[in-house]
N, CA, C, O and the ligand as a Tripos MOL2 file, in Angstrom:
@<TRIPOS>MOLECULE
protein
  281   279    71     0     0
PROTEIN
NO_CHARGES

@<TRIPOS>ATOM
      1 N           1.7190   -3.9730 -107.5560 N.3       1 MET1
      2 CA          2.7890   -3.5350 -106.6770 C.3       1 MET1
      3 C           2.3680   -2.2570 -105.9600 C.2       1 MET1
      4 O           1.7200   -1.3910 -106.5470 O.2       1 MET1
      5 N           2.7340   -2.1510 -104.7130 N.am      2 SER2
      6 CA          2.4060   -0.9510 -103.9630 C.3       2 SER2
      7 C           3.6340   -0.4750 -103.2120 C.2       2 SER2
      8 O           4.6270   -1.1920 -103.0880 O.2       2 SER2
      9 N           3.5480    0.7320 -102.7190 N.am      3 LYS3
     10 CA          4.6550    1.3060 -101.9690 C.3       3 LYS3
     11 C           4.2050    1.6400 -100.5560 C.2       3 LYS3
     12 O           3.0700    2.0550 -100.3260 O.2       3 LYS3
     13 N           5.1100    1.4510  -99.6320 N.am      4 HIS4
     14 CA          4.8200    1.7780  -98.2440 C.3       4 HIS4
     15 C           5.8920    2.7260  -97.7200 C.2       4 HIS4
     16 O           7.0790    2.5640  -98.0000 O.2       4 HIS4
     17 N           5.4550    3.6990  -96.9700 N.am      5 LEU5
     18 CA          6.3900    4.6530  -96.3930 C.3       5 LEU5
     19 C           6.8710    4.1580  -95.0300 C.2       5 LEU5
     20 O           6.0800    3.9350  -94.1130 O.2       5 LEU5
     21 N           8.1720    3.9950  -94.9280 N.am      6 HIS6
     22 CA          8.7640    3.6180  -93.6520 C.3       6 HIS6
     23 C           9.3640    4.8630  -93.0290 C.2       6 HIS6
     24 O           9.9660    5.6790  -93.7260 O.2       6 HIS6
     25 N           9.2070    5.0120  -91.7420 N.am      7 ILE7
     26 CA          9.7020    6.2200  -91.0830 C.3       7 ILE7
     27 C          10.4020    5.8570  -89.7790 C.2       7 ILE7
     28 O           9.9820    4.9490  -89.0620 O.2       7 ILE7
     29 N          11.4750    6.5830  -89.4870 N.am      8 ALA8
     30 CA         12.1900    6.4240  -88.2180 C.3       8 ALA8
     31 C          12.3800    7.8210  -87.6390 C.2       8 ALA8
     32 O          12.7820    8.7430  -88.3500 O.2       8 ALA8
     33 N          12.0940    7.9750  -86.3620 N.am      9 ILE9
     34 CA         12.2040    9.2750  -85.7060 C.3       9 ILE9
     35 C          13.2780    9.1930  -84.6210 C.2       9 ILE9
     36 O          13.2390    8.3260  -83.7470 O.2       9 ILE9
     37 N          14.2400   10.1190  -84.7000 N.am     10 ALA10
     38 CA         15.3410   10.1260  -83.7430 C.3      10 ALA10
     39 C          15.9090   11.5420  -83.6700 C.2      10 ALA10
     40 O          15.3490   12.4740  -84.2460 O.2      10 ALA10
     41 N          17.0090   11.6920  -82.9670 N.am     11 ARG11
     42 CA         17.6780   13.0000  -82.8860 C.3      11 ARG11
     43 C          18.7080   13.1680  -83.9940 C.2      11 ARG11
     44 O          19.4240   14.1690  -84.0370 O.2      11 ARG11
     45 N          18.7800   12.2100  -84.8720 N.am     12 CYS12
     46 CA         19.6950   12.2680  -85.9980 C.3      12 CYS12
     47 C          19.0900   11.4020  -87.0930 C.2      12 CYS12
     48 O          18.1700   10.6310  -86.8210 O.2      12 CYS12
     49 N          19.5850   11.5090  -88.3270 N.am     13 PRO13
     50 CA         19.0810   10.6260  -89.3770 C.3      13 PRO13
     51 C          19.2390    9.1560  -88.9690 C.2      13 PRO13
     52 O          20.2550    8.7510  -88.4040 O.2      13 PRO13
     53 N          18.2060    8.3790  -89.2760 N.am     14 LYS14
     54 CA         18.1950    6.9780  -88.8590 C.3      14 LYS14
     55 C          17.5970    6.1490  -89.9790 C.2      14 LYS14
     56 O          16.5080    6.4570  -90.4630 O.2      14 LYS14
     57 N          18.2810    5.1170  -90.3930 N.am     15 CYS15
     58 CA         17.8090    4.3000  -91.5150 C.3      15 CYS15
     59 C          16.4870    3.6210  -91.1780 C.2      15 CYS15
     60 O          16.4100    2.8610  -90.2130 O.2      15 CYS15
     61 N          15.4350    3.8920  -91.9740 N.am     16 PRO16
     62 CA         14.1390    3.2670  -91.7000 C.3      16 PRO16
     63 C          14.1530    1.7610  -91.9470 C.2      16 PRO16
     64 O          13.2730    1.0390  -91.4780 O.2      16 PRO16
     65 N          15.1550    1.2940  -92.6830 N.am     17 ALA17
     66 CA         15.1740   -0.1340  -93.0190 C.3      17 ALA17
     67 C          15.8700   -0.9690  -91.9490 C.2      17 ALA17
     68 O          15.3720   -2.0270  -91.5640 O.2      17 ALA17
     69 N          17.0170   -0.4990  -91.4670 N.am     18 CYS18
     70 CA         17.7930   -1.3230  -90.5340 C.3      18 CYS18
     71 C          18.0590   -0.6320  -89.2110 C.2      18 CYS18
     72 O          18.7230   -1.2000  -88.3440 O.2      18 CYS18
     73 N          17.5520    0.5910  -89.0340 N.am     19 GLN19
     74 CA         17.6550    1.3330  -87.7650 C.3      19 GLN19
     75 C          19.0660    1.8430  -87.4730 C.2      19 GLN19
     76 O          19.3570    2.2520  -86.3490 O.2      19 GLN19
     77 N          19.9410    1.8220  -88.4760 N.am     20 GLN20
     78 CA         21.2900    2.3810  -88.2920 C.3      20 GLN20
     79 C          21.1780    3.8920  -88.1440 C.2      20 GLN20
     80 O          20.5750    4.5510  -88.9910 O.2      20 GLN20
     81 N          21.7530    4.4530  -87.0740 N.am     21 GLU21
     82 CA         21.7320    5.8970  -86.8860 C.3      21 GLU21
     83 C          22.9650    6.5310  -87.4860 C.2      21 GLU21
     84 O          24.0690    5.9930  -87.4030 O.2      21 GLU21
     85 N          22.7550    7.6880  -88.0930 N.am     22 TYR22
     86 CA         23.8480    8.4310  -88.7160 C.3      22 TYR22
     87 C          24.2700    9.5270  -87.7450 C.2      22 TYR22
     88 O          23.7550   10.6440  -87.7920 O.2      22 TYR22
     89 N          25.2080    9.1960  -86.8680 N.am     23 VAL23
     90 CA         25.5330   10.1050  -85.7670 C.3      23 VAL23
     91 C          26.6870   11.0390  -86.1040 C.2      23 VAL23
     92 O          26.9520   11.9830  -85.3600 O.2      23 VAL23
     93 N          27.3730   10.7910  -87.2060 N.am     24 ASP24
     94 CA         28.5220   11.6130  -87.5600 C.3      24 ASP24
     95 C          28.0980   12.9690  -88.1150 C.2      24 ASP24
     96 O          27.0890   13.5280  -87.6870 O.2      24 ASP24
     97 N          28.8420   13.4820  -89.0380 N.am     25 ASP25
     98 CA         28.6660   14.8440  -89.5100 C.3      25 ASP25
     99 C          27.5450   14.9400  -90.5310 C.2      25 ASP25
    100 O          27.7770   15.3270  -91.6770 O.2      25 ASP25
    101 N          26.3380   14.5910  -90.1250 N.am     26 TRP26
    102 CA         25.2430   14.4490  -91.0930 C.3      26 TRP26
    103 C          24.6900   15.7820  -91.5680 C.2      26 TRP26
    104 O          23.9310   15.8140  -92.5380 O.2      26 TRP26
    105 N          25.0500   16.8990  -90.9080 N.am     27 HIS27
    106 CA         24.5180   18.1940  -91.3670 C.3      27 HIS27
    107 C          24.9710   18.5190  -92.7870 C.2      27 HIS27
    108 O          24.3360   19.3200  -93.4730 O.2      27 HIS27
    109 N          26.0660   17.9000  -93.2310 N.am     28 HIS28
    110 CA         26.5260   18.1160  -94.6010 C.3      28 HIS28
    111 C          25.5840   17.4870  -95.6120 C.2      28 HIS28
    112 O          25.6490   17.8060  -96.8000 O.2      28 HIS28
    113 N          24.7070   16.5940  -95.1590 N.am     29 SER29
    114 CA         23.7870   15.9180  -96.0770 C.3      29 SER29
    115 C          22.4920   16.6930  -96.2840 C.2      29 SER29
    116 O          21.6280   16.2530  -97.0430 O.2      29 SER29
    117 N          22.3430   17.8290  -95.6280 N.am     30 ILE30
    118 CA         21.1560   18.6540  -95.8150 C.3      30 ILE30
    119 C          21.2380   19.3560  -97.1690 C.2      30 ILE30
    120 O          22.2190   20.0330  -97.4740 O.2      30 ILE30
    121 N          20.1800   19.1810  -97.9790 N.am     31 ARG31
    122 CA         20.1900   19.7170  -99.3360 C.3      31 ARG31
    123 C          19.5820   21.1190  -99.4180 C.2      31 ARG31
    124 O          20.0740   21.9810 -100.1460 O.2      31 ARG31
    125 N          18.5300   21.3240  -98.6740 N.am     32 ARG32
    126 CA         17.8460   22.6120  -98.7530 C.3      32 ARG32
    127 C          16.9820   22.7760  -97.5170 C.2      32 ARG32
    128 O          16.7510   21.8360  -96.7570 O.2      32 ARG32
    129 N          16.5120   24.0060  -97.3450 N.am     33 THR33
    130 CA         15.6390   24.2940  -96.2180 C.3      33 THR33
    131 C          14.3480   24.8990  -96.7430 C.2      33 THR33
    132 O          14.3730   25.8580  -97.5140 O.2      33 THR33
    133 N          13.2260   24.3380  -96.3260 N.am     34 VAL34
    134 CA         11.9230   24.8230  -96.7170 C.3      34 VAL34
    135 C          11.2110   25.3210  -95.4650 C.2      34 VAL34
    136 O          10.7910   24.5240  -94.6260 O.2      34 VAL34
    137 N          11.0770   26.6350  -95.3410 N.am     35 GLY35
    138 CA         10.5020   27.1810  -94.1200 C.3      35 GLY35
    139 C          11.4030   26.8430  -92.9340 C.2      35 GLY35
    140 O          12.5890   27.1730  -92.9370 O.2      35 GLY35
    141 N          10.8440   26.1920  -91.9320 N.am     36 PHE36
    142 CA         11.6230   25.8280  -90.7570 C.3      36 PHE36
    143 C          12.1830   24.4110  -90.8480 C.2      36 PHE36
    144 O          12.8540   23.9420  -89.9280 O.2      36 PHE36
    145 N          11.9080   23.7380  -91.9500 N.am     37 VAL37
    146 CA         12.2940   22.3350  -92.0720 C.3      37 VAL37
    147 C          13.4780   22.1890  -93.0230 C.2      37 VAL37
    148 O          13.4320   22.6600  -94.1600 O.2      37 VAL37
    149 N          14.5330   21.5370  -92.5560 N.am     38 ALA38
    150 CA         15.6920   21.2510  -93.4020 C.3      38 ALA38
    151 C          15.5270   19.8560  -93.9940 C.2      38 ALA38
    152 O          15.2080   18.8950  -93.2940 O.2      38 ALA38
    153 N          15.7510   19.7740  -95.2970 N.am     39 GLU39
    154 CA         15.5910   18.4900  -95.9730 C.3      39 GLU39
    155 C          16.9390   17.9560  -96.4270 C.2      39 GLU39
    156 O          17.7740   18.7020  -96.9380 O.2      39 GLU39
    157 N          17.1400   16.6830  -96.2400 N.am     40 GLY40
    158 CA         18.3830   16.0710  -96.6870 C.3      40 GLY40
    159 C          18.1480   14.6300  -97.0980 C.2      40 GLY40
    160 O          17.0440   14.0970  -96.9800 O.2      40 GLY40
    161 N          19.2080   14.0210  -97.5800 N.am     41 SER41
    162 CA         19.1310   12.5990  -97.9240 C.3      41 SER41
    163 C          20.5150   12.0110  -97.7430 C.2      41 SER41
    164 O          21.5280   12.7050  -97.8380 O.2      41 SER41
    165 N          20.5330   10.7250  -97.4840 N.am     42 ASP42
    166 CA         21.8110   10.0650  -97.3180 C.3      42 ASP42
    167 C          21.6950    8.5830  -97.5850 C.2      42 ASP42
    168 O          20.6020    8.0210  -97.6560 O.2      42 ASP42
    169 N          22.8410    7.9730  -97.7280 N.am     43 LYS43
    170 CA         22.8980    6.5300  -97.9500 C.3      43 LYS43
    171 C          23.2880    5.8740  -96.6400 C.2      43 LYS43
    172 O          24.2280    6.3040  -95.9720 O.2      43 LYS43
    173 N          22.5640    4.8420  -96.2820 N.am     44 CYS44
    174 CA         22.8390    4.1450  -95.0330 C.3      44 CYS44
    175 C          24.2110    3.4850  -95.0890 C.2      44 CYS44
    176 O          24.5320    2.7770  -96.0440 O.2      44 CYS44
    177 N          25.0200    3.7250  -94.0510 N.am     45 ALA45
    178 CA         26.3610    3.1430  -94.0090 C.3      45 ALA45
    179 C          26.3030    1.6410  -93.7390 C.2      45 ALA45
    180 O          27.2820    0.9270  -93.9600 O.2      45 ALA45
    181 N          25.1730    1.1730  -93.2700 N.am     46 ASN46
    182 CA         25.0560   -0.2410  -92.9070 C.3      46 ASN46
    183 C          24.4760   -1.0870  -94.0310 C.2      46 ASN46
    184 O          25.0700   -2.0920  -94.4220 O.2      46 ASN46
    185 N          23.3020   -0.6810  -94.5620 N.am     47 CYS47
    186 CA         22.6300   -1.5250  -95.5550 C.3      47 CYS47
    187 C          22.7010   -0.9390  -96.9560 C.2      47 CYS47
    188 O          22.2910   -1.5940  -97.9150 O.2      47 CYS47
    189 N          23.2180    0.2970  -97.0990 N.am     48 GLY48
    190 CA         23.4290    0.8460  -98.4310 C.3      48 GLY48
    191 C          22.2090    1.4270  -99.1120 C.2      48 GLY48
    192 O          22.2970    1.8370 -100.2700 O.2      48 GLY48
    193 N          21.0690    1.4780  -98.4300 N.am     49 LYS49
    194 CA         19.8540    2.0290  -99.0210 C.3      49 LYS49
    195 C          19.8180    3.5450  -98.8290 C.2      49 LYS49
    196 O          20.3080    4.0760  -97.8320 O.2      49 LYS49
    197 N          19.2290    4.2220  -99.8050 N.am     50 PHE50
    198 CA         19.0840    5.6640  -99.7090 C.3      50 PHE50
    199 C          17.7800    6.0060  -98.9920 C.2      50 PHE50
    200 O          16.7700    5.3200  -99.1490 O.2      50 PHE50
    201 N          17.8190    7.0570  -98.2180 N.am     51 TYR51
    202 CA         16.6100    7.5350  -97.5700 C.3      51 TYR51
    203 C          16.6840    9.0410  -97.4380 C.2      51 TYR51
    204 O          17.7620    9.6310  -97.5140 O.2      51 TYR51
    205 N          15.5400    9.6540  -97.2410 N.am     52 ALA52
    206 CA         15.4510   11.1000  -97.0690 C.3      52 ALA52
    207 C          15.1630   11.3960  -95.6060 C.2      52 ALA52
    208 O          14.6180   10.5620  -94.8820 O.2      52 ALA52
    209 N          15.5380   12.5930  -95.1850 N.am     53 PHE53
    210 CA         15.1890   12.9760  -93.8140 C.3      53 PHE53
    211 C          14.8260   14.4500  -93.7510 C.2      53 PHE53
    212 O          15.3220   15.2700  -94.5240 O.2      53 PHE53
    213 N          13.9510   14.7580  -92.8140 N.am     54 ASP54
    214 CA         13.5500   16.1390  -92.5490 C.3      54 ASP54
    215 C          13.9340   16.4730  -91.1110 C.2      54 ASP54
    216 O          13.6700   15.7000  -90.1900 O.2      54 ASP54
    217 N          14.5540   17.6230  -90.9330 N.am     55 VAL55
    218 CA         14.9650   18.0750  -89.5960 C.3      55 VAL55
    219 C          14.0010   19.1730  -89.1540 C.2      55 VAL55
    220 O          13.9310   20.2340  -89.7750 O.2      55 VAL55
    221 N          13.2710   18.9170  -88.0960 N.am     56 TYR56
    222 CA         12.2610   19.8470  -87.6180 C.3      56 TYR56
    223 C          12.8220   20.7450  -86.5170 C.2      56 TYR56
    224 O          13.8010   20.3930  -85.8590 O.2      56 TYR56
    225 N          12.2000   21.8980  -86.3230 N.am     57 PRO57
    226 CA         12.6390   22.7910  -85.2310 C.3      57 PRO57
    227 C          12.6160   22.0240  -83.9140 C.2      57 PRO57
    228 O          11.6570   21.3100  -83.6210 O.2      57 PRO57
    229 N          13.6760   22.1730  -83.1200 N.am     58 GLY58
    230 CA         13.7740   21.4210  -81.8930 C.3      58 GLY58
    231 C          14.6930   20.2260  -82.0390 C.2      58 GLY58
    232 O          15.0970   19.6210  -81.0460 O.2      58 GLY58
    233 N          15.0250   19.8830  -83.2800 N.am     59 GLY59
    234 CA         16.0360   18.8640  -83.5000 C.3      59 GLY59
    235 C          15.5170   17.4690  -83.7820 C.2      59 GLY59
    236 O          16.3060   16.5320  -83.9060 O.2      59 GLY59
    237 N          14.1930   17.3080  -83.8860 N.am     60 GLU60
    238 CA         13.6730   15.9820  -84.2020 C.3      60 GLU60
    239 C          13.8580   15.6980  -85.6880 C.2      60 GLU60
    240 O          13.5160   16.5220  -86.5370 O.2      60 GLU60
    241 N          14.3980   14.5340  -85.9900 N.am     61 VAL61
    242 CA         14.6720   14.1520  -87.3700 C.3      61 VAL61
    243 C          13.7790   12.9900  -87.7730 C.2      61 VAL61
    244 O          13.7690   11.9380  -87.1330 O.2      61 VAL61
    245 N          13.0240   13.2060  -88.8580 N.am     62 HIS62
    246 CA         12.1590   12.1600  -89.3880 C.3      62 HIS62
    247 C          12.8110   11.5960  -90.6440 C.2      62 HIS62
    248 O          12.9360   12.3010  -91.6450 O.2      62 HIS62
    249 N          13.2110   10.3810  -90.6020 N.am     63 SER63
    250 CA         13.8310    9.7160  -91.7390 C.3      63 SER63
    251 C          12.8000    8.8600  -92.4410 C.2      63 SER63
    252 O          12.0880    8.0890  -91.7980 O.2      63 SER63
    253 N          12.7130    8.9900  -93.7570 N.am     64 THR64
    254 CA         11.6680    8.2800  -94.4870 C.3      64 THR64
    255 C          12.2490    7.5250  -95.6890 C.2      64 THR64
    256 O          13.2510    7.9330  -96.2760 O.2      64 THR64
    257 N          11.6070    6.4430  -96.0260 N.am     65 MET65
    258 CA         12.0140    5.6290  -97.1520 C.3      65 MET65
    259 C          10.7860    4.9510  -97.7400 C.2      65 MET65
    260 O          10.0070    4.3250  -97.0210 O.2      65 MET65
    261 N          10.6190    5.0790  -99.0490 N.am     66 TRP66
    262 CA          9.5480    4.3570  -99.7230 C.3      66 TRP66
    263 C          10.0550    2.9890 -100.1180 C.2      66 TRP66
    264 O          11.0860    2.8690 -100.7810 O.2      66 TRP66
    265 N           9.3450    1.9710  -99.7200 N.am     67 ARG67
    266 CA          9.7760    0.6150 -100.0580 C.3      67 ARG67
    267 C           8.6600   -0.0790 -100.8110 C.2      67 ARG67
    268 O           7.4830    0.0130 -100.4630 O.2      67 ARG67
    269 N           9.0710   -0.7710 -101.8450 N.am     68 LYS68
    270 CA          8.0990   -1.4840 -102.6730 C.3      68 LYS68
    271 C           7.7610   -2.8250 -102.0300 C.2      68 LYS68
    272 O           8.5960   -3.4810 -101.4080 O.2      68 LYS68
    273 N           6.5160   -3.1930 -102.2080 N.am     69 SER69
    274 CA          6.1270   -4.5320 -101.8020 C.3      69 SER69
    275 C           5.1590   -5.0820 -102.8340 C.2      69 SER69
    276 O           4.3890   -4.3350 -103.4380 O.2      69 SER69
    277 N           5.2000   -6.3280 -103.0220 N.am     70 ALA70
    278 CA          4.3850   -6.9440 -104.0710 C.3      70 ALA70
    279 C           2.9120   -6.9100 -103.6940 C.2      70 ALA70
    280 O           2.0680   -7.3830 -104.4550 O.2      70 ALA70
    281 ZN         20.1140    0.7740  -93.3160 Zn       71 ZN71
@<TRIPOS>BOND
     1     1     2 1
     2     2     3 1
     3     3     4 2
     4     3     5 am
     5     5     6 1
     6     6     7 1
     7     7     8 2
     8     7     9 am
     9     9    10 1
    10    10    11 1
    11    11    12 2
    12    11    13 am
    13    13    14 1
    14    14    15 1
    15    15    16 2
    16    15    17 am
    17    17    18 1
    18    18    19 1
    19    19    20 2
    20    19    21 am
    21    21    22 1
    22    22    23 1
    23    23    24 2
    24    23    25 am
    25    25    26 1
    26    26    27 1
    27    27    28 2
    28    27    29 am
    29    29    30 1
    30    30    31 1
    31    31    32 2
    32    31    33 am
    33    33    34 1
    34    34    35 1
    35    35    36 2
    36    35    37 am
    37    37    38 1
    38    38    39 1
    39    39    40 2
    40    39    41 am
    41    41    42 1
    42    42    43 1
    43    43    44 2
    44    43    45 am
    45    45    46 1
    46    46    47 1
    47    47    48 2
    48    47    49 am
    49    49    50 1
    50    50    51 1
    51    51    52 2
    52    51    53 am
    53    53    54 1
    54    54    55 1
    55    55    56 2
    56    55    57 am
    57    57    58 1
    58    58    59 1
    59    59    60 2
    60    59    61 am
    61    61    62 1
    62    62    63 1
    63    63    64 2
    64    63    65 am
    65    65    66 1
    66    66    67 1
    67    67    68 2
    68    67    69 am
    69    69    70 1
    70    70    71 1
    71    71    72 2
    72    71    73 am
    73    73    74 1
    74    74    75 1
    75    75    76 2
    76    75    77 am
    77    77    78 1
    78    78    79 1
    79    79    80 2
    80    79    81 am
    81    81    82 1
    82    82    83 1
    83    83    84 2
    84    83    85 am
    85    85    86 1
    86    86    87 1
    87    87    88 2
    88    87    89 am
    89    89    90 1
    90    90    91 1
    91    91    92 2
    92    91    93 am
    93    93    94 1
    94    94    95 1
    95    95    96 2
    96    95    97 am
    97    97    98 1
    98    98    99 1
    99    99   100 2
   100    99   101 am
   101   101   102 1
   102   102   103 1
   103   103   104 2
   104   103   105 am
   105   105   106 1
   106   106   107 1
   107   107   108 2
   108   107   109 am
   109   109   110 1
   110   110   111 1
   111   111   112 2
   112   111   113 am
   113   113   114 1
   114   114   115 1
   115   115   116 2
   116   115   117 am
   117   117   118 1
   118   118   119 1
   119   119   120 2
   120   119   121 am
   121   121   122 1
   122   122   123 1
   123   123   124 2
   124   123   125 am
   125   125   126 1
   126   126   127 1
   127   127   128 2
   128   127   129 am
   129   129   130 1
   130   130   131 1
   131   131   132 2
   132   131   133 am
   133   133   134 1
   134   134   135 1
   135   135   136 2
   136   135   137 am
   137   137   138 1
   138   138   139 1
   139   139   140 2
   140   139   141 am
   141   141   142 1
   142   142   143 1
   143   143   144 2
   144   143   145 am
   145   145   146 1
   146   146   147 1
   147   147   148 2
   148   147   149 am
   149   149   150 1
   150   150   151 1
   151   151   152 2
   152   151   153 am
   153   153   154 1
   154   154   155 1
   155   155   156 2
   156   155   157 am
   157   157   158 1
   158   158   159 1
   159   159   160 2
   160   159   161 am
   161   161   162 1
   162   162   163 1
   163   163   164 2
   164   163   165 am
   165   165   166 1
   166   166   167 1
   167   167   168 2
   168   167   169 am
   169   169   170 1
   170   170   171 1
   171   171   172 2
   172   171   173 am
   173   173   174 1
   174   174   175 1
   175   175   176 2
   176   175   177 am
   177   177   178 1
   178   178   179 1
   179   179   180 2
   180   179   181 am
   181   181   182 1
   182   182   183 1
   183   183   184 2
   184   183   185 am
   185   185   186 1
   186   186   187 1
   187   187   188 2
   188   187   189 am
   189   189   190 1
   190   190   191 1
   191   191   192 2
   192   191   193 am
   193   193   194 1
   194   194   195 1
   195   195   196 2
   196   195   197 am
   197   197   198 1
   198   198   199 1
   199   199   200 2
   200   199   201 am
   201   201   202 1
   202   202   203 1
   203   203   204 2
   204   203   205 am
   205   205   206 1
   206   206   207 1
   207   207   208 2
   208   207   209 am
   209   209   210 1
   210   210   211 1
   211   211   212 2
   212   211   213 am
   213   213   214 1
   214   214   215 1
   215   215   216 2
   216   215   217 am
   217   217   218 1
   218   218   219 1
   219   219   220 2
   220   219   221 am
   221   221   222 1
   222   222   223 1
   223   223   224 2
   224   223   225 am
   225   225   226 1
   226   226   227 1
   227   227   228 2
   228   227   229 am
   229   229   230 1
   230   230   231 1
   231   231   232 2
   232   231   233 am
   233   233   234 1
   234   234   235 1
   235   235   236 2
   236   235   237 am
   237   237   238 1
   238   238   239 1
   239   239   240 2
   240   239   241 am
   241   241   242 1
   242   242   243 1
   243   243   244 2
   244   243   245 am
   245   245   246 1
   246   246   247 1
   247   247   248 2
   248   247   249 am
   249   249   250 1
   250   250   251 1
   251   251   252 2
   252   251   253 am
   253   253   254 1
   254   254   255 1
   255   255   256 2
   256   255   257 am
   257   257   258 1
   258   258   259 1
   259   259   260 2
   260   259   261 am
   261   261   262 1
   262   262   263 1
   263   263   264 2
   264   263   265 am
   265   265   266 1
   266   266   267 1
   267   267   268 2
   268   267   269 am
   269   269   270 1
   270   270   271 1
   271   271   272 2
   272   271   273 am
   273   273   274 1
   274   274   275 1
   275   275   276 2
   276   275   277 am
   277   277   278 1
   278   278   279 1
   279   279   280 2
@<TRIPOS>SUBSTRUCTURE
     1 MET1         2 RESIDUE 1 A MET
     2 SER2         6 RESIDUE 1 A SER
     3 LYS3        10 RESIDUE 1 A LYS
     4 HIS4        14 RESIDUE 1 A HIS
     5 LEU5        18 RESIDUE 1 A LEU
     6 HIS6        22 RESIDUE 1 A HIS
     7 ILE7        26 RESIDUE 1 A ILE
     8 ALA8        30 RESIDUE 1 A ALA
     9 ILE9        34 RESIDUE 1 A ILE
    10 ALA10       38 RESIDUE 1 A ALA
    11 ARG11       42 RESIDUE 1 A ARG
    12 CYS12       46 RESIDUE 1 A CYS
    13 PRO13       50 RESIDUE 1 A PRO
    14 LYS14       54 RESIDUE 1 A LYS
    15 CYS15       58 RESIDUE 1 A CYS
    16 PRO16       62 RESIDUE 1 A PRO
    17 ALA17       66 RESIDUE 1 A ALA
    18 CYS18       70 RESIDUE 1 A CYS
    19 GLN19       74 RESIDUE 1 A GLN
    20 GLN20       78 RESIDUE 1 A GLN
    21 GLU21       82 RESIDUE 1 A GLU
    22 TYR22       86 RESIDUE 1 A TYR
    23 VAL23       90 RESIDUE 1 A VAL
    24 ASP24       94 RESIDUE 1 A ASP
    25 ASP25       98 RESIDUE 1 A ASP
    26 TRP26      102 RESIDUE 1 A TRP
    27 HIS27      106 RESIDUE 1 A HIS
    28 HIS28      110 RESIDUE 1 A HIS
    29 SER29      114 RESIDUE 1 A SER
    30 ILE30      118 RESIDUE 1 A ILE
    31 ARG31      122 RESIDUE 1 A ARG
    32 ARG32      126 RESIDUE 1 A ARG
    33 THR33      130 RESIDUE 1 A THR
    34 VAL34      134 RESIDUE 1 A VAL
    35 GLY35      138 RESIDUE 1 A GLY
    36 PHE36      142 RESIDUE 1 A PHE
    37 VAL37      146 RESIDUE 1 A VAL
    38 ALA38      150 RESIDUE 1 A ALA
    39 GLU39      154 RESIDUE 1 A GLU
    40 GLY40      158 RESIDUE 1 A GLY
    41 SER41      162 RESIDUE 1 A SER
    42 ASP42      166 RESIDUE 1 A ASP
    43 LYS43      170 RESIDUE 1 A LYS
    44 CYS44      174 RESIDUE 1 A CYS
    45 ALA45      178 RESIDUE 1 A ALA
    46 ASN46      182 RESIDUE 1 A ASN
    47 CYS47      186 RESIDUE 1 A CYS
    48 GLY48      190 RESIDUE 1 A GLY
    49 LYS49      194 RESIDUE 1 A LYS
    50 PHE50      198 RESIDUE 1 A PHE
    51 TYR51      202 RESIDUE 1 A TYR
    52 ALA52      206 RESIDUE 1 A ALA
    53 PHE53      210 RESIDUE 1 A PHE
    54 ASP54      214 RESIDUE 1 A ASP
    55 VAL55      218 RESIDUE 1 A VAL
    56 TYR56      222 RESIDUE 1 A TYR
    57 PRO57      226 RESIDUE 1 A PRO
    58 GLY58      230 RESIDUE 1 A GLY
    59 GLY59      234 RESIDUE 1 A GLY
    60 GLU60      238 RESIDUE 1 A GLU
    61 VAL61      242 RESIDUE 1 A VAL
    62 HIS62      246 RESIDUE 1 A HIS
    63 SER63      250 RESIDUE 1 A SER
    64 THR64      254 RESIDUE 1 A THR
    65 MET65      258 RESIDUE 1 A MET
    66 TRP66      262 RESIDUE 1 A TRP
    67 ARG67      266 RESIDUE 1 A ARG
    68 LYS68      270 RESIDUE 1 A LYS
    69 SER69      274 RESIDUE 1 A SER
    70 ALA70      278 RESIDUE 1 A ALA
    71 ZN71       281 GROUP 0 **** ****
């Protein structure tokens, strides 16, 4: 079994699995800030999977999810 990193880049958190964007009040999902990068995680409202996201200076959000594959 191996793992693959899926990533989605947008102006807001975006589910790497189904491309659902989290456009609502997602700043509440930020857990901590490391340097200039804010880290958060959330559950996709569409497919129910959890993913993490990093908010970079300038507002670009990288959403990531590790998915297993056989
Ligand atoms: Zn999803």
